[in-house]
C-alpha positions in Angstrom: 0.0 0.0 0.0 1.5 3.3 -1.0 0.6 5.4 1.9 1.3 8.7 0.0 -1.7 8.0 -2.2 -4.1 7.5 0.7 -6.4 10.4 1.6 -6.7 11.9 5.1 -10.1 10.3 5.5 -8.7 6.9 4.6 -5.8 7.4 7.1 -8.3 8.1 9.9 -10.3 4.9 9.0 -7.0 2.9 8.9 -5.8 4.3 12.2 -9.1 3.6 13.9 -9.3 0.1 12.4 -5.8 -0.9 13.4 -6.3 0.5 17.1 -9.3 -1.8 17.1 -7.1 -4.7 16.0 -4.7 -4.0 18.9 -1.8 -2.5 16.9 0.4 0.0 18.9 -0.2 3.6 18.2 3.5 3.9 17.5 3.4 1.3 14.8 0.3 2.9 13.1 2.0 6.4 13.4 5.0 5.1 11.7 3.0 3.2 9.1 0.8 6.2 8.2 3.5 9.0 8.6 1.6 10.9 11.3 2.0 11.6 15.0 1.1 9.2 17.7 -1.3 11.7 19.3 -3.0 12.0 15.8 -3.4 8.2 15.8 -5.4 8.4 19.1 -7.4 11.4 17.9 -8.3 9.6 14.7 -9.3 6.6 16.8 -11.8 8.4 18.7 -13.6 9.9 15.7 -16.6 8.0 14.2 -16.5 6.4 10.8 -18.6 8.0 8.2 -21.0 5.8 6.3 -19.1 6.4 3.1 -16.0 4.9 4.8 -17.5 2.0 6.5 -17.0 -0.5 3.5 -13.3 0.7 3.4 -12.9 0.1 7.1 -14.2 -3.5 6.6 -11.9 -4.1 3.9 -8.9 -2.8 5.9 -9.9 -5.0 9.0 -10.2 -8.0 6.6 -6.7 -7.3 5.1 -5.1 -7.1 8.5 -6.9 -9.9 10.1 -5.9 -12.2 7.3 -2.3 -10.9 7.8 -2.4 -11.9 11.6 -3.8 -15.4 10.6 -0.8 -15.8 8.3 1.6 -14.9 11.0 0.0 -17.4 13.3 0.0 -20.0 10.7 3.8 -19.5 10.2 4.4 -19.6 14.0 2.4 -23.0 14.1 4.5 -24.4 11.2 7.8 -23.5 13.0 6.5 -25.0 16.2 5.6 -28.2 14.3 9.1 -28.5 13.0 10.7 -27.8 16.3 8.5 -30.4 18.0 9.4 -33.0 15.4 13.2 -32.3 16.1 13.0 -32.4 20.0 10.1 -33.0 22.2 10.4 -30.5 25.1 7.0 -30.6 26.8 7.6 -27.6 29.1 8.7 -25.5 26.1 5.8 -26.6 24.0 3.3 -25.8 26.7 4.9 -22.3 27.1 4.7 -21.6 23.3 1.2 -22.7 23.2 0.2 -20.4 26.0 1.8 -17.6 24.4 0.2 -18.4 21.0 -3.1 -18.9 22.8 -3.2 -15.2 23.6 -2.8 -14.2 20.0 -5.2 -16.7 18.8 -7.9 -15.4 21.4 -7.3 -11.9 20.1 -7.7 -13.0 16.5 -11.0 -14.8 17.4 -12.3 -11.7 19.1 -11.3 -9.7 16.0 -13.1 -12.2 13.7 -16.3 -12.2 15.8 -16.3 -8.5 15.8 -16.0 -8.4 11.9 -19.0 -10.6 11.7 -21.3 -8.3 13.6 
């Protein structure tokens, strides 16, 4: 996504959507090329009816991205488990990943509403 081609209204929607998806304000600010306080201000503003479809598309794009990251993590875990079976390490990794999966489930259920 070429951020220079994104309108101010679209940046507002992207900032709000990414905040809803639990991205950090610092990451969002760097991505959009805006100030962190602007990210928070954009996050508090309502999304216009005209931009709601755009917001849904952005949410879908970034949710899919999160699922791809989780899939890569699971694939790496599977390889490691095949090499060595460390039950404590596997449980620790599963618990850490469980927090991410729960967040993704919440995101997915929110996008279905």
